[in-house]
C-alpha positions, 0 to 999 in steps of 0.5 A: 518719809514717803514724800521724801523718797518720792521727791528724791526719786523724782529729782533723780529722774529729772537730773537724768533726763536733763543730762540726756537732753543736754548731752543730746544737744551738745553732741548733735551734729549737723553738716553745714557745708562741704567743699572740694578742691585739688592741689596740683602737682606743681603746687608749693606748700605756701599755696592757699585756697580760700572758701566762704562759710555762712553762719546764721547762729553762733555755734561750735564747728568741727573741720575734717578732710576726706579723700576721694574715697571718703577716708580721713585725709592728713595731707591738708590742713585748715590754717585760718578762720576769719570773720570777713566783716571784722578783723577781731575774732580771727583764728590762725594756727599753722599746725591746723584747726580742727574745731572753732567757736564761731560766736558771731553770725556772718561770712567766715573765710576758711584758708586751706593749705597742704601739709607737704607738697604732692610727691611724684607718686601721687601728683595731686591732692584731691580733698573734701573739707566738711564743716559740721556744727557740733554745738550751739553757743551763746553769741552776740546775735541769733540773726545775721546782720544785713552786712554780715550776709554780704560778701565783701569784694576783697574776699570773694572766693570760689568753693571750687577754685583758689581765689588768691594764691601766693604763687602764680596760679596754675592752670589745669585746663588744656588750651582750646578744650573744655575738660570733662572733669572740672579741676580747681584752677580755671583756664584760660586766657581771655579770648572771643568765644566761638559760636557753639552749642551751649548748655544754657538758653537765653531769654529775649523777652525783656531788654531791661534786665535790672528791672525784671521782677522788681529786682535791682542789685544794691551797691550798698549791700555789695550787690548781693541779691537776697530777695525771696520770690519763692519758698524753694530757694533764693540767692544769697550771694554771687560772684562777680559783684555787680558791674565788676571786672571778673577774674578770668581764673574764677567761675561765675558763682551763685550761692543759694540760701539752702542746698539745691535739691537732687535731680535739679536741672542745673542749666535751667537755673542760670543763664549767662549771655551778652547783648548784641546789636538790636539788643539781641541776647547771645548765650555764653558757651560754658559748663554748669556744675554744682560746686557745693551743696548750695553753690552753682558754678558756671565756667565759660569756654571763653570770654570775649575781652571788653564785654559786659555779660549778664546773668539771670538766675531762675527759681525752677519751681515757679519759672521766675527770675529771682536774681539778675546781675552783670559783670565785665571782662578786661578789654585788650588795652593797647598803650602808646607812649611817645615824646611830644614837643613839650612833654609826654603823650600817653594814649590808651585804646582798645577795639570797638566790636560792632557785634556787641552793643556799642554802649556801656550795656554791651561792651566796655567803653570806659575804664573803671576800677583801674589805675594808670601810672607813669613813672620815670627812672627816679620814681612815679610821675603821675598816678591816675585812678579811674572809676564810673564817676571819673569826668571826661576831662581831668586837669592837674598840675602839669597834666591833662587826662581826656577820656573818650569811648574806647580810649584815654589820652594823657599829656604830661608837660615837660615841667611836670617831668622835671628831674625824671629821666627815661626810660618812662613806663606807662602801666595800667592796673585793673581791680579783678574782683576777688584779688587782694591787689590790682593786676597789671594788664598793659604796659609800655616803655619809652626810651630816649636815645642819644641825639633825641631819637626815640624807641618804644618797646613793650615790657612784661610784668612779673605780676601779670596773670592775665594776657598783657597787651602792650604797644610795640612800635619801632620808630628807629632801628639805629641800636644794635640788636642783641645776639641770638641766645642759645635755646634750651628745651622748655618743658612747661606743662599744660598747666603753665599760665599764659601771660606770665613773665616773658624773657623774650629773644630776638631772632631765634636760632635753630637748635640742632639736636642731632644729625637726623634725616628724613628718608625719601617717601614712596607714594602709594596707589589711591586707597579704597574709600573704606581702607583700613587704618592701623596704629603703628606707634606713639612718639614721646620725646624725652631728654635726660634732664626735663623728661618729655619735651612735648607739653601741648602739641597743638598742630602738625603738618607733613612737609613736601620732603616728608618730615613732620613739623609740629608747634607746641602751644605751651612750650612755645617751640616748633619741632621737626621730626622724621617719620621714625619719630626722631627729632631733627631740630627745634626752635622757639622761645616764649616772649613778645619780641620779634621772633618770640612766641606768645601762644602759637596754635597752627603751623604751615610749611612751604617754599622753604619757610615755616609759618606759625599763627600766634593768637596771643600776638595776633600775627603770623610769624615767618621763619626759614627752615633753620628757625631764623625769624624772617618777618611777621604777617598781620597786626592786631585789629579789626580792619582789613589786613588786621587779625584777632585770634588767627588760627588755621593756615594754608600756604600756596605758591604765592599767598598765605590764607589765614582763618581769623576766629576773632574777626570771623573772617578768612584773610589772604596775604601775599607771602611777603605779608601784603594784605590782598583781600578778605575772602569770606563773608561774615554770617551764619547762613550757607556761604557765610562763616562765623567761627573759622578754625582751619582752611585747606585747598583741594582739587575741588576748591577751598574748604573752610572748617568752622567750630564747634559743630564741624561746619564744612563749606566749599568755595571756588577761588573767587569766593563763590559758594559751592556747597557744604555740610555739618559733620556734627562734632563736639569741638572741631579743631583742625582739617586736612585733605589727603592726597586723594581728596578725602577730608579729615576732621579732628574732633578734640572734645569728641576724641575722634578723627573722622575721614569724610568724603566730599559729600560728608559721608563718614568713611572711617574713624580713628579713636584713641590708640589705647582704648583704656585711656582718653586722648585729646586729638588736636590735629591730623596730617596725611602723607602720600605714602599713607602715613597719618600723624595725629597730635595728642594734647592729653598724652603729650605725644604724636601718634602714627597710623597707616592706611592699608 
């Protein structure tokens, strides 16, 4: 009996202990990953963000959302959990998924959507997605397979940004300014990066990146480097994959096999750079931040088009390179299509940049992961896919394709054209890594007119989400131009996407808002060097339908009559205001046709004409003061008289001076548009320029401002270097010389407007008119009566100050 009682007691204790252990195992929770994101104010319910989750062992996981205060958030839901290596076992529930059994190791894609669109009271939804393991379960394997640990290129995504959105992506980064807070959508149209202070340093010890430490990216494993050279951490995956074209709206990402330790110097882990002549490495300017526990992200300030960039990842414990890879940016392709004697001829070309290595290790010399298609009115005539192994000459039934460095020529015979009739369209699409479909990056159209006449024009693509480059060539002008269209105020926000569908207009006609005049200006006596500057008012113009008509005020200038002219980069409009802040007139329209604006950035007014530099069109548009388009000055290219990213303007009685950031030159044209000379010499030494953003002419000579540090140099009218200094700004964006000879420099990122003497002494400083609110000053202009105008991209306003 005693034995039986002891056995029962022992059995009871065993059962209790087992229950406790099993319960503890079942309900033990472990945080696997946390993601963050933002649904912007203009997102729609169909917007979806994708995140990637690595599962080492089969387990049951719980998904939960938090707001920025850590409270439960019910405005966001998880709608899909997909194993990227196979189609089976995927989970979808539009009502929301809170738990899931992940029975196989591998990479899972998590799709997140808003339950409802953000309302006006809360213009955006910030969220954190937590993934917790709540139990282990039996599965097919306890060790992830080699293929499961690799990220398929079609599902690459960013944990801080939506990789694939069902609507056109929303860009929240302001033009020409690096944001202090990284948001979920990344910026920026592709453009040449300026020489600047950088968060990353560059190793120049070796030119053979792929062979350092014996590491090579493997195409068979989707180029994911996972070799471990240290016990600290190793690289699990990276975006973009080796050699791929990067999506300009996504950051470079490195995902490690474990969380990064706190207090780690992020800049010491990653180096992103390009190669120049002599195999010298140059760092890419950008911001490094930790987007999740184990993921490091790098957002560049700007990409150069058609360049190969290299990434080195370091193990900081041992100071060794643990991973290297490279990626490419899409070149700025120009398409020309014309009628040949016995068929069609299509030529694709993009510029060679001598500052980069002229072979494939420095810049894109051939098109890969891309497709050229030629279509007629009745359908597709020819589709030609290009990759690394494409031969230089391809001949088929009625066509030939001949490649060359920085170009491709295609000929289609009349027999091949057959029943097809004009318009003929040549379209180039590229595979941007992480996007489900190819993206159109260039297009041109050929229209056969009566009597055999031919006209060529560009066509915008409705699917385009990166800047489009197309050939625009007028061979004849017999057709009547369309009538001018009425212009309405466009209130596109700073989150508008550069490069979306362009409607286009021809000669833009001024829109008279109301009869508003500018009163005569009375000059003041020269103020003291330390004269006080006081704030007067802020001007934000609104209409009854759309609200604020300013979207991103980029540059402004006072005209000789005292009125203020301003160009808005996002709404693609030019405004004229009086000094009371009332609108006198506005004109402008987004597009690529003559007179329409792509990405206007600077403005100058003189001699009854308005000059607007356009970095997207690589030209300067000229209008009369009523807004009627007159002509353009300069075309895209790298030769003398051509421009790449024109910025600052100075109009004199006979000439127009243009600072060209892409070509790193200052070019002088006649007012009619004839090329006269290259004024500056390219370089970093005193007397040379490397990143000119603005130019002004004063009594002492010609001042040239360079970004980002605010390098100011003075030259004679013959180009002789006189002297200069460095202001020490974070992002010098504009320059003005007041009527008394003082220099005014705008530091957009630093949030200041500095008044300087000709020797570089800071005389005064203008900060935000509202100390409790951040501002982004973009330009300054000083009038002879002491009135100062400063454009503010952050507040979408113009602030007026006065010298007393």
